[in-house]
C-alpha positions, 0 to 999 in steps of 0.5 A: 706688143702682141705675140699672139700667145693669148688663149682664145678659149677659156679651157685649161690644158695643164697636166697629164693625159690618161695614156701618159699616166698608164705608160708611166705606171707600166714602166714603173711596174716593169722596173719594180718586177725586175728589181724584185727578181734580182733582189730575191735571187740568192748568191751562190746557188740559192736558186739552184737549191730552191729548185732542187728542194721543190723537186725533192719535195714533189717526188717524195710527196708523189712516192708516198701519196701514189704508193710508187717508187720515185727518184731523182737522177743527178748528173754534173749537168742536170737533174731528172725526176724519174718513176719506177714502172713495169719497164724499170726507171722512166724519166718524167719530163725533161732534164732540168739543167743546173746553172752553177756547179753542183756536187752530190755525195751519196751516203749508205753505199752505192745504188744498183746500176741504172737506178737514180742517185736519190730514190723515194720509197712509198713508206717515206724513206729516201736515199741518204745524201748531201748535195752542194750548190755553188762553190766557196763561201757563197754555196748552199748545202742540202742533206737528207738522212733518208728519214727526216726529209731535206734540210738546207743551209744558206752557206 
């Protein structure tokens, strides 16, 4: 019984093409990136604390290195890096919105009217404060005594 399934040529065509392999690798790489982003995201405000810590360190470094007074204005909705210039306090870029609940507790008395909540001086000093990101057991707290920089815990 001849079904016509015999090969007329002697070449073997089993396996995957290069395009199929590249598509499979691209899909797996995309899934791996997504999984790593989800896995590294801390619960309860960890990413908020990391963003704030980066802004804090950058502002402090710019104040000392540039011999300028810098600051960070903090509201319940966002934080805003600032610079003190000839015209007073000037915002630097856009305000960065919080993604979760944030509460700030300044220490050492209130700032003058119109000043940001956290001020960095050229000699390395800053405002003393504590700030909490998130709520409950899964929150992150950071604090500064005004001299030693910022310390954060994982909650």
